[in-house]
VOVO-829141 format. One record per residue: residue number from 0; residue in one letter; x negated, y negated, z negated of N, C-alpha, C in turn. Coordinates in nm, 4 decimals. Each point is the difference from the previous one (the first is absolute). Last residue first. Example, Ala and Ser with C-alpha at 12.3 -4.5 7.8 and 13.67 -1.06 7.14 Angstrom:
BEGIN
+-----+------+----------+----------+----------+----------+----------+----------+----------+----------+----------+
: pos : code :     n_px :     n_py :     n_pz :    ca_px :    ca_py :    ca_pz :     c_px :     c_py :     c_pz :
+-----+------+----------+----------+----------+----------+----------+----------+----------+----------+----------+
:   1 :    S :  -1.2850 :   0.2250 :  -0.7080 :  -0.0820 :  -0.1190 :  -0.0060 :   0.0770 :  -0.1090 :  -0.0730 :
:   0 :    A :  -0.0290 :   0.5720 :   0.0070 :   0.0890 :  -0.1190 :   0.0000 :  -0.0900 :  -0.1200 :   0.0000 :
+-----+------+----------+----------+----------+----------+----------+----------+----------+----------+----------+
***
This chain:
BEGIN
+-----+------+----------+----------+----------+----------+----------+----------+----------+----------+----------+
: pos : code :     n_px :     n_py :     n_pz :    ca_px :    ca_py :    ca_pz :     c_px :     c_py :     c_pz :
+-----+------+----------+----------+----------+----------+----------+----------+----------+----------+----------+
: 111 :    G :   6.3234 :  15.0827 :   2.9910 :  -0.0462 :  -0.1265 :  -0.0438 :  -0.0735 :  -0.0649 :   0.1076 :
: 110 :    F :   0.0786 :   0.5656 :  -0.1039 :   0.0836 :  -0.1361 :   0.0356 :  -0.0728 :  -0.0975 :  -0.0465 :
: 109 :    M :  -0.0104 :   0.5746 :   0.0292 :  -0.0772 :  -0.1125 :   0.0126 :   0.0825 :  -0.1300 :   0.0289 :
: 108 :    R :   0.0653 :   0.5500 :  -0.2252 :   0.0485 :  -0.1290 :   0.0967 :  -0.0853 :  -0.1118 :  -0.0184 :
: 107 :    G :  -0.0034 :   0.4308 :  -0.2541 :  -0.1016 :  -0.0506 :   0.0749 :   0.0278 :  -0.0843 :   0.1136 :
: 106 :    S :   0.2632 :   0.1720 :  -0.4096 :   0.0238 :   0.0380 :   0.1305 :  -0.1120 :  -0.0047 :   0.1208 :
: 105 :    D :  -0.0523 :  -0.1055 :  -0.4782 :   0.0772 :   0.1290 :  -0.0063 :   0.0332 :   0.0492 :   0.1446 :
: 104 :    P :  -0.2607 :  -0.4082 :  -0.0779 :  -0.0691 :   0.1224 :  -0.0400 :   0.0777 :   0.1251 :   0.0006 :
: 103 :    D :   0.0350 :  -0.4709 :   0.2825 :   0.0689 :   0.0760 :  -0.0872 :  -0.0630 :   0.1223 :  -0.0273 :
: 102 :    M :  -0.2300 :  -0.4617 :   0.1668 :   0.0309 :   0.1349 :   0.0213 :   0.0799 :   0.0556 :  -0.1068 :
: 101 :    M :  -0.1594 :  -0.4901 :   0.2605 :   0.0622 :   0.0762 :  -0.1251 :   0.0196 :   0.1232 :   0.0298 :
: 100 :    K :  -0.3652 :  -0.3459 :   0.2412 :   0.1230 :   0.0665 :   0.0158 :   0.0300 :   0.0520 :  -0.1408 :
:  99 :    W :  -0.2790 :  -0.4589 :   0.2278 :  -0.0047 :   0.1360 :  -0.0981 :   0.1250 :   0.0654 :   0.0372 :
:  98 :    N :  -0.1564 :  -0.4437 :   0.1553 :   0.0045 :   0.1059 :   0.1069 :  -0.0133 :   0.1266 :  -0.0779 :
:  97 :    Q :   0.0352 :  -0.4536 :  -0.1922 :  -0.1263 :   0.0795 :   0.0084 :   0.0075 :   0.1125 :   0.1006 :
:  96 :    E :   0.3824 :  -0.2645 :  -0.0433 :  -0.1049 :  -0.1072 :   0.0037 :  -0.1391 :   0.0764 :   0.0010 :
:  95 :    K :   0.3859 :   0.2481 :  -0.0516 :   0.0068 :  -0.0731 :   0.1287 :  -0.1113 :  -0.0941 :   0.0051 :
:  94 :    C :   0.0630 :   0.2263 :  -0.4207 :  -0.0408 :   0.0742 :   0.1232 :  -0.0084 :  -0.0560 :   0.1147 :
:  93 :    L :   0.1649 :  -0.2568 :  -0.3404 :  -0.1451 :   0.0356 :  -0.0238 :  -0.0617 :   0.0944 :   0.1093 :
:  92 :    R :   0.4672 :  -0.1132 :  -0.0167 :  -0.0824 :  -0.1127 :   0.0457 :  -0.1472 :   0.0338 :  -0.0055 :
:  91 :    S :   0.3061 :   0.3173 :  -0.1749 :  -0.0005 :  -0.0028 :   0.1402 :  -0.0875 :  -0.1099 :   0.0543 :
:  90 :    L :   0.0347 :   0.0512 :  -0.4562 :  -0.0756 :   0.0918 :   0.0746 :   0.0067 :   0.0043 :   0.1388 :
:  89 :    V :   0.2629 :  -0.3022 :  -0.2343 :  -0.1359 :  -0.0365 :  -0.0502 :  -0.0802 :   0.1113 :   0.0782 :
:  88 :    P :   0.4707 :   0.0532 :   0.0220 :  -0.0472 :  -0.1221 :   0.0770 :  -0.1485 :  -0.0274 :  -0.0248 :
:  87 :    W :   0.1759 :   0.3614 :  -0.2549 :  -0.0086 :   0.0281 :   0.1513 :  -0.0448 :  -0.1160 :   0.0694 :
:  86 :    A :   0.0718 :  -0.0243 :  -0.4953 :  -0.1303 :   0.0536 :   0.0455 :   0.0071 :   0.0221 :   0.1773 :
:  85 :    F :   0.3673 :  -0.1547 :  -0.2797 :  -0.0951 :  -0.0899 :  -0.0078 :  -0.1329 :   0.0450 :   0.0763 :
:  84 :    D :   0.3981 :   0.2613 :  -0.0112 :   0.0459 :  -0.1378 :   0.0595 :  -0.1109 :  -0.0936 :  -0.0123 :
:  83 :    E :  -0.0532 :   0.4486 :  -0.2035 :  -0.0173 :  -0.0152 :   0.1690 :   0.0421 :  -0.1382 :   0.0512 :
:  82 :    D :  -0.2126 :   0.1761 :  -0.4683 :   0.1232 :  -0.0685 :   0.0458 :  -0.0068 :  -0.0422 :   0.1459 :
:  81 :    T :  -0.3282 :   0.2968 :  -0.2041 :   0.0951 :   0.0059 :  -0.1167 :   0.1331 :  -0.0893 :   0.0373 :
:  80 :    V :  -0.4295 :   0.2707 :   0.2583 :   0.0982 :  -0.1147 :   0.0253 :   0.1073 :   0.0230 :  -0.1034 :
:  79 :    S :  -0.5380 :   0.1467 :   0.0605 :   0.1280 :   0.0471 :  -0.0606 :   0.0888 :  -0.1118 :   0.0208 :
:  78 :    V :  -0.4626 :   0.1164 :   0.2552 :   0.0928 :  -0.0919 :  -0.0395 :   0.1269 :   0.0636 :  -0.0614 :
:  77 :    M :  -0.5568 :   0.1084 :   0.1498 :   0.1167 :   0.0663 :  -0.0194 :   0.0995 :  -0.1251 :  -0.0729 :
:  76 :    A :  -0.4348 :  -0.0136 :   0.3587 :   0.0620 :  -0.0502 :  -0.1397 :   0.1369 :   0.0643 :  -0.0282 :
:  75 :    Q :  -0.5266 :   0.0373 :   0.2948 :   0.1559 :   0.0169 :  -0.0001 :   0.0466 :  -0.0420 :  -0.1342 :
:  74 :    M :  -0.4696 :  -0.0409 :   0.1374 :   0.0495 :   0.0782 :   0.1089 :   0.1696 :   0.0106 :   0.0103 :
:  73 :    V :  -0.4067 :  -0.3304 :  -0.1768 :   0.1291 :   0.0336 :  -0.0413 :   0.0631 :   0.0857 :   0.1177 :
:  72 :    E :  -0.5273 :  -0.1247 :  -0.1653 :   0.0882 :   0.0104 :   0.0958 :   0.1221 :   0.0611 :  -0.0593 :
:  71 :    T :  -0.3761 :  -0.2995 :  -0.2549 :   0.0471 :   0.1334 :   0.0267 :   0.1105 :   0.0166 :   0.1011 :
:  70 :    A :  -0.2462 :  -0.3926 :  -0.2030 :  -0.0567 :   0.0448 :   0.1307 :   0.0503 :   0.1477 :   0.0369 :
:  69 :    P :   0.0884 :  -0.2378 :  -0.4389 :   0.0473 :  -0.0568 :   0.1067 :  -0.0243 :   0.0431 :   0.1503 :
:  68 :    E :   0.0836 :   0.2908 :  -0.4738 :  -0.1195 :  -0.0759 :   0.0712 :   0.0296 :  -0.0533 :   0.1239 :
:  67 :    G :   0.2983 :   0.2299 :  -0.3219 :  -0.0006 :  -0.1383 :   0.0212 :  -0.1005 :  -0.0468 :   0.0560 :
:  66 :    D :   0.1073 :   0.4681 :  -0.0349 :  -0.0276 :  -0.0635 :  -0.1177 :  -0.0057 :  -0.1422 :  -0.0201 :
:  65 :    G :   0.2973 :   0.3989 :   0.2992 :  -0.1111 :  -0.1011 :   0.0020 :  -0.0367 :  -0.0404 :  -0.1527 :
:  64 :    P :   0.4715 :   0.1470 :   0.3147 :  -0.1130 :   0.0435 :  -0.0561 :  -0.1335 :  -0.0724 :   0.0008 :
:  63 :    V :   0.5342 :  -0.1613 :  -0.0298 :  -0.1140 :  -0.0033 :   0.1128 :  -0.1160 :   0.0735 :  -0.0956 :
:  62 :    E :   0.5474 :  -0.1135 :  -0.0256 :  -0.1008 :   0.0750 :  -0.0695 :  -0.1107 :   0.0150 :   0.0967 :
:  61 :    F :   0.4696 :  -0.3486 :  -0.0748 :  -0.1108 :   0.0550 :   0.0976 :  -0.1022 :   0.0865 :  -0.0949 :
:  60 :    I :   0.5509 :  -0.1773 :  -0.0409 :  -0.1355 :   0.0336 :  -0.0689 :  -0.1022 :   0.0621 :   0.0924 :
:  59 :    C :   0.4989 :  -0.3246 :   0.0327 :  -0.0977 :   0.1187 :   0.0358 :  -0.1064 :  -0.0054 :  -0.0846 :
:  58 :    G :   0.3615 :  -0.3470 :   0.0403 :   0.0708 :   0.1165 :   0.0111 :  -0.0997 :   0.1325 :   0.0168 :
:  57 :    P :  -0.2344 :  -0.4500 :   0.0501 :   0.1214 :   0.0128 :  -0.0005 :   0.0758 :   0.1150 :   0.0041 :
:  56 :    G :  -0.4793 :   0.0533 :  -0.1773 :   0.0531 :  -0.1069 :   0.0899 :   0.1598 :   0.0161 :  -0.0183 :
:  55 :    F :  -0.5158 :   0.1900 :  -0.2026 :   0.1288 :  -0.0096 :  -0.0316 :   0.0640 :  -0.1093 :   0.0967 :
:  54 :    L :  -0.4428 :   0.3787 :  -0.0705 :   0.0403 :  -0.1527 :   0.0294 :   0.1519 :   0.0082 :  -0.0171 :
:  53 :    L :  -0.4369 :   0.3298 :  -0.1607 :   0.1447 :  -0.0166 :   0.0035 :   0.0394 :  -0.1516 :   0.0344 :
:  52 :    M :  -0.4423 :   0.4048 :   0.0418 :   0.0414 :  -0.1479 :  -0.0230 :   0.1675 :  -0.0174 :   0.0262 :
:  51 :    M :  -0.3804 :   0.4312 :  -0.1287 :   0.1220 :  -0.0525 :   0.0449 :   0.0350 :  -0.1394 :  -0.0251 :
:  50 :    G :  -0.3727 :   0.2741 :  -0.1858 :   0.0119 :   0.0294 :   0.1283 :   0.1293 :  -0.0256 :   0.0954 :
:  49 :    P :   0.0287 :  -0.0075 :  -0.5247 :  -0.1070 :   0.0065 :   0.0756 :   0.0079 :   0.0609 :   0.1233 :
:  48 :    V :   0.3235 :  -0.3164 :  -0.2508 :  -0.0079 :   0.1358 :   0.0300 :  -0.1329 :   0.0071 :   0.0726 :
:  47 :    V :   0.1944 :  -0.4137 :  -0.1536 :  -0.0759 :   0.0744 :  -0.0956 :  -0.0262 :   0.1537 :   0.0253 :
:  46 :    G :   0.1110 :  -0.5027 :   0.2873 :   0.0575 :   0.1123 :  -0.0602 :  -0.1103 :   0.0531 :  -0.0801 :
:  45 :    L :  -0.1005 :  -0.3696 :   0.2645 :   0.0800 :   0.0801 :   0.0801 :   0.0505 :   0.1275 :  -0.0607 :
:  44 :    G :  -0.3118 :  -0.3619 :  -0.1594 :   0.1167 :  -0.0563 :   0.0101 :   0.1012 :   0.0793 :   0.0885 :
:  43 :    T :  -0.4551 :   0.1080 :  -0.1791 :   0.0204 :  -0.0637 :   0.1428 :   0.1337 :  -0.0644 :   0.0245 :
:  42 :    P :  -0.0992 :   0.2494 :  -0.4076 :  -0.0997 :  -0.0726 :   0.0295 :  -0.0188 :  -0.0851 :   0.1307 :
:  41 :    G :   0.4658 :   0.1147 :  -0.2421 :  -0.1037 :   0.0860 :   0.0285 :  -0.1247 :  -0.0929 :   0.0360 :
:  40 :    S :   0.4764 :  -0.2156 :   0.0817 :  -0.0394 :   0.0857 :  -0.0927 :  -0.1262 :   0.0827 :   0.0441 :
:  39 :    G :   0.2843 :  -0.3199 :   0.2532 :  -0.1123 :  -0.0736 :  -0.0865 :  -0.0375 :   0.1001 :  -0.1079 :
:  38 :    D :   0.3163 :   0.1026 :   0.3737 :   0.0778 :  -0.0802 :  -0.1155 :  -0.1195 :  -0.0654 :  -0.0921 :
:  37 :    G :  -0.0179 :   0.0596 :   0.5549 :  -0.0348 :   0.0674 :  -0.1309 :   0.0616 :  -0.0759 :  -0.1000 :
:  36 :    A :   0.2021 :  -0.0693 :   0.4974 :  -0.1197 :  -0.0215 :  -0.0798 :   0.0028 :   0.1072 :  -0.1204 :
:  35 :    I :   0.3094 :  -0.2513 :   0.4331 :  -0.0324 :   0.1535 :  -0.0595 :  -0.1468 :  -0.0362 :  -0.0410 :
:  34 :    N :   0.2683 :  -0.3224 :   0.2582 :   0.0221 :   0.0131 :  -0.1425 :  -0.0177 :   0.1402 :  -0.0533 :
:  33 :    H :  -0.1374 :  -0.1515 :   0.4434 :   0.1434 :   0.0422 :  -0.0009 :   0.0428 :   0.0239 :  -0.1345 :
:  32 :    R :  -0.4403 :  -0.1339 :   0.0867 :   0.0916 :  -0.0878 :   0.0773 :   0.1348 :   0.0383 :   0.0075 :
:  31 :    G :  -0.3281 :   0.2980 :  -0.1876 :   0.0309 :  -0.1176 :  -0.0924 :   0.0756 :  -0.1259 :   0.0759 :
:  30 :    V :  -0.1567 :   0.3829 :   0.2413 :   0.1283 :   0.0262 :  -0.0848 :   0.0349 :  -0.1188 :  -0.0976 :
:  29 :    T :  -0.3955 :  -0.0313 :   0.2501 :   0.0942 :   0.0155 :   0.0894 :   0.1394 :   0.0182 :  -0.0703 :
:  28 :    A :  -0.4091 :  -0.0183 :  -0.2453 :   0.0410 :  -0.1329 :   0.0608 :   0.1280 :  -0.0065 :   0.0835 :
:  27 :    L :  -0.1874 :   0.4087 :  -0.1532 :   0.0592 :  -0.0735 :  -0.1217 :   0.0478 :  -0.1366 :   0.0458 :
:  26 :    F :  -0.2290 :   0.2689 :   0.3016 :   0.1233 :   0.0566 :  -0.0145 :   0.0832 :  -0.0766 :  -0.1227 :
:  25 :    D :  -0.4539 :  -0.1039 :   0.0987 :   0.0948 :  -0.0561 :   0.1037 :   0.1227 :   0.0495 :  -0.0112 :
:  24 :    R :  -0.3024 :   0.1530 :  -0.2999 :  -0.0103 :  -0.1356 :  -0.0064 :   0.0988 :  -0.0671 :   0.0859 :
:  23 :    L :  -0.1040 :   0.4669 :   0.0348 :   0.0904 :  -0.0290 :  -0.1130 :   0.0272 :  -0.1595 :  -0.0301 :
:  22 :    V :  -0.0916 :   0.1906 :   0.5076 :  -0.0808 :   0.0244 :  -0.1350 :   0.0718 :  -0.0538 :  -0.1112 :
:  21 :    A :   0.2947 :   0.1944 :   0.3802 :  -0.0990 :  -0.1163 :  -0.0127 :  -0.0950 :   0.0435 :  -0.1185 :
:  20 :    L :   0.3147 :   0.3166 :   0.2286 :   0.0741 :  -0.1326 :   0.0009 :  -0.0938 :  -0.1080 :  -0.0076 :
:  19 :    P :  -0.1963 :   0.4461 :   0.2118 :   0.0239 :  -0.0764 :  -0.1155 :   0.0899 :  -0.1159 :   0.0133 :
:  18 :    E :   0.0458 :   0.4069 :   0.3527 :  -0.0846 :  -0.1032 :  -0.0475 :   0.0119 :  -0.0482 :  -0.1276 :
:  17 :    M :   0.1581 :   0.4567 :   0.3151 :   0.0098 :  -0.0967 :  -0.1083 :  -0.1176 :  -0.0807 :  -0.0211 :
:  16 :    A :   0.2106 :   0.2970 :   0.4257 :  -0.1027 :  -0.0659 :  -0.0438 :   0.0017 :  -0.1031 :  -0.1225 :
:  15 :    G :   0.3563 :   0.2948 :   0.2440 :  -0.1184 :   0.0869 :  -0.0494 :  -0.1146 :  -0.0764 :  -0.0566 :
:  14 :    P :   0.3158 :  -0.2618 :   0.3163 :   0.0247 :   0.1071 :  -0.0720 :  -0.1165 :   0.0851 :  -0.0424 :
:  13 :    T :  -0.0737 :  -0.5171 :   0.0117 :   0.0203 :   0.0971 :   0.1220 :   0.0531 :   0.1180 :  -0.0725 :
:  12 :    P :  -0.0688 :  -0.3635 :  -0.2808 :   0.0316 :  -0.0692 :   0.1399 :   0.0355 :   0.0830 :   0.1204 :
:  11 :    Q :   0.0380 :   0.0204 :  -0.5379 :  -0.0288 :   0.1090 :   0.1035 :   0.0513 :  -0.0711 :   0.1245 :
:  10 :    N :  -0.0348 :  -0.0905 :  -0.5562 :  -0.0380 :  -0.0678 :   0.1173 :  -0.0384 :   0.1006 :   0.1218 :
:   9 :    I :   0.3400 :   0.0043 :  -0.4678 :  -0.1023 :   0.0416 :   0.0628 :  -0.0581 :  -0.0961 :   0.1325 :
:   8 :    L :   0.3391 :   0.0749 :  -0.4967 :  -0.0308 :  -0.0861 :   0.1025 :  -0.1378 :   0.0494 :   0.0616 :
:   7 :    V :   0.4440 :   0.2524 :  -0.2465 :  -0.1670 :  -0.0074 :   0.0121 :  -0.0293 :  -0.1049 :   0.1063 :
:   6 :    I :   0.4622 :   0.1231 :  -0.3554 :  -0.0653 :  -0.0243 :   0.1436 :  -0.1497 :  -0.0095 :  -0.0183 :
:   5 :    T :   0.4811 :   0.1230 :  -0.3098 :  -0.1304 :  -0.0111 :   0.0053 :  -0.0517 :   0.0033 :   0.1549 :
:   4 :    R :   0.4532 :  -0.1059 :  -0.3453 :  -0.0380 :   0.0602 :   0.1179 :  -0.1601 :  -0.0229 :  -0.0007 :
:   3 :    K :   0.4237 :   0.0417 :  -0.3571 :  -0.1089 :  -0.0704 :   0.0250 :  -0.0620 :   0.0764 :   0.1088 :
:   2 :    K :   0.5333 :  -0.0352 :  -0.0747 :  -0.1192 :   0.0943 :   0.0011 :  -0.1282 :  -0.0809 :   0.0241 :
:   1 :    A :   0.4357 :  -0.2189 :  -0.2248 :  -0.0505 :   0.0443 :   0.1171 :  -0.1150 :   0.0828 :  -0.0078 :
:   0 :    M :   0.4085 :  -0.0571 :  -0.3430 :  -0.1133 :  -0.0470 :   0.0144 :  -0.0631 :   0.0411 :   0.1266 :
+-----+------+----------+----------+----------+----------+----------+----------+----------+----------+----------+
***
């Protein structure tokens, strides 16, 4: 069984300057175009864990801090890659389209 990989999505247009990925409503619309969405559980449809929203996509699970308030800024998203063959093309396309970066939290290496 392959190792589960964790990456963090961030918006860093210039080194050292982190900006929000988007407000939650726009973030959900953006990732939704890539078949990434909540499972419908909980009061907002984004999971039942207080303070954490869970989104599921092809070969990956997104963990986004927040309570589901549409105007909340999404600063980063932690992505657990469960199947690299499905997840990498989707994540690469998403990052290229939005000019986001993927960061490996173990090494600090940025890519995408």
